[in-house]
C-alpha positions, -999 to +999 in steps of 0.1 A: +359+210-488+389+202-516+374+175-538+385+187-571+353+197-583+355+232-601+327+254-596+306+264-627+321+296-646+300+328-639+291+326-679+271+297-675+248+309-649+221+313-678+221+274-685+193+254-673+192+240-636+176+204-635+168+187-603+154+184-572+169+218-545+173+207-514+166+223-482+197+229-462+203+239-426+230+268-418+260+269-423+252+242-456+230+265-470+254+298-471+284+270-490+286+270-527+303+236-523+267+224-513+248+249-533+266+260-563+251+243-597+274+219-615+277+206-648+252+180-655+276+156-673+295+150-640+264+132-628+261+116-663+298+101-662+287+088-624+257+068-643+275+053-676+303+040-654+284+028-627+260+010-656+290-003-673+307-016-645+273-033-635+267-049-672+303-066-668+295-082-637+261-091-643+282-111-677+309-121-656+292-129-626+256-132-621+245-151-650+268-174-658+268-187-619+226-181-613+218-215-605+250-218-578+239-187-563+203-182-562+173-209-560+167-241-552+198-259-543+223-233-546+245-215-523+218-189-516+186-212-518+161-201-493+161-223-465+195-207-466+192-173-464+159-173-445+181-161-411+185-127-431+147-122-431+133-134-398+116-112-375+117-086-407+096-055-399+059-052-408+034-027-412+020-038-382+046-031-363+047+005-374+014+010-363+019+000-332+046+019-327+032+051-334+001+044-315+025+037-282+045+061-289+035+085-255+044+056-240+070+041-249+084+076-248+082+077-211+098+046-210+128+058-227+121+031-258+104+048-287+100+027-316+120-003-300+098-031-318+104-013-355+141-015-343+143-047-330+135-058-367+155-067-393+153-040-420+165-068-450+142-074-478+144-090-514+122-096-540+138-133-542+138-140-506+112-174-514+121-177-550+137-212-559+126-217-593+153-208-617+134-196-648+124-171-626+158-159-614+172-161-650+147-137-663+153-115-633+186-115-642+180-106-679+159-075-670+186-065-643+209-069-678+182-047-698+177-021-668+214-017-672+220-014-700+192+013-707+205+033-675+238+033-699+221+047-726+199+074-708+164+057-722+138+060-694+168+071-673+147+073-640+124+039-646+161+019-653+175+036-625+149+026-602+149-010-619+185-012-610+184+000-579+156-024-569+171-059-585+205-047-572+194-047-535+170-077-541+201-103-555+225-085-528+201-096-499+193-126-513+224-143-512+250-121-487+276-146-489+289-136-521+286-096-510+323-079-516+312-045-507+314-035-541+277-045-541+267-020-512+284+009-533+263-003-560+229+003-543+239+035-528+252+047-561+221+036-576+197+048-554+211+089-559+207+081-594+173+070-589+163+101-571+185+126-599+182+138-633+214+118-636+197+117-678+202+154-680+233+151-700+249+124-722+218+099-727+194+097-754+164+111-731+183+143-731+190+139-771+154+134-780+145+164-756+168+186-776+150+172-809+117+185-795+127+219-789+123+211-747+157+213-740+186+242-750+220+252-740+240+239-712+222+217-682+235+220-646+223+201-617+222+205-581+252+189-565+237+176-535+242+138-548+274+143-555+286+155-523+268+132-504+289+104-522+322+123-519+313+125-480+305+090-482+339+081-499+358+099-469+338+081-445+343+049-462+383+051-460+385+071-427+361+044-411+382+012-430+420+033-417+403+033-379+393-003-379+425-012-394+447+012-371+433-013-345+449-044-357+482-057-351+494-065-387+488-035-402+504-016-371+537-044-379+533-035-415+529-071-424+491-070-436+499-071-471+525-095-469+498-116-457+474-106-481+496-117-510+500-150-491+464-159-491+456-180-519+419-173-510+424-134-522+460-135-541+455-139-582+490-158-583+515-170-558+538-151-538+563-180-540+567-177-577+559-138-580+578-128-544+578-090-532+602-078-511+591-079-476+601-041-470+582-025-498+551-047-486+559-033-455+561+005-465+532-003-488+511-014-459+519+016-438+514+040-467+476+030-471+470+030-434+483+065-431+460+077-468+430+064-451+433+074-415+441+109-431+416+108-457+396+132-447+429+157-438+441+151-472+408+163-494+391+185-469+417+213-454+417+243-477+454+231-493+452+254-519+453+283-491+475+270-471+498+263-504+496+299-511+502+312-475+536+290-477+549+301-509+557+329-493+585+316-472+593+282-490+602+274-528+574+269-553+577+230-557+566+226-520+541+256-524+528+234-557+527+202-535+508+214-509+484+231-535+473+196-548+477+176-518+439+161-528+446+157-563+473+136-551+457+121-524+428+107-553+456+096-573+470+075-544+436+060-544+430+053-576+467+035-581+454+019-549+425+002-562+438-005-597+468-022-576+446-041-549+424-055-578+455-068-608+467-086-576+438-100-555+403-115-561+379-090-552+351-092-575+336-060-588+348-040-551+374-019-573+354-011-606+325+004-582+348+016-560+365+039-588+332+048-597+330+067-569+363+089-583+343+098-617+323+126-608+356+144-595+369+146-631+363+177-653+342+155-677+320+186-690+351+195-709+343+167-736+311+187-741+325+219-750+353+202-773+328+188-789+308+219-792+340+235-808+347+206-833 
């Protein structure tokens, strides 16, 4: 895949590699993209970016409106949100499915009892005391700060994931899709050595002589996140392609006129209608074609095209993945400035961070 992620230089093969190395089936087991260790700074940058966004989210969204969103008398009070947790899965259900598995397979309904139940859960599904809610948010904020600093990183990542998931499912009416990106990323951070670089944990290990030289990580988590980002855009594009507004190019025009979404009045700052149509079609083409823009071997295509085309076209073909990602960055910044989307934009931009060659910062620091 052409995600702009550089493979580690051969001179760094002697560096220490940390983390879990998963078993991968063929042909993934033969792929350098899936198996070649990468600089630990890539994962560290993702950790810091996600934690920084979360700290701002808690301070700007959750803590100021804690009593409005959670607990007794709030929009997310237990009697309102209980429908989310009705028919929740239980251990007895799983045991019954396992003991009757043979019969259920014969009937073509394996694990049907478990699948019929909801898998949603929250530590605060029945909590009404506002003091508990506020204390939990403060603990969440502290865990996010520790995650950003890289102190007790694994424990902090686990606490952030646990509390993020609990708050997101306790009141699903405030979910802006950024919350889903947040707890997907924190799940990976919890399972990976995200504190192997740019962290107080790494600094302490070096001080104690337990860590030397460059640190690499196995890239499976970063690759899975990239695959998920591709699927997010592609599935959104396919869904949008079924809508008449996107087909006609009027979607952005109507969104900018929606007072529940736009940050300013369209009447006060009108955008040319033709421009909104072209922008709508560009976003649709970008999302529907995103797997092609970032996964095809564009560098190889550009090298072959250079034989019979000009150098400018060959350069353009070689850099299609980078241009597609730059368009995505500009797209998110644009909707973040023009629309009320909560912290969806910062969380989505976190997925771009591991694609940057941030390890060069460490190399420059060593040379100084």
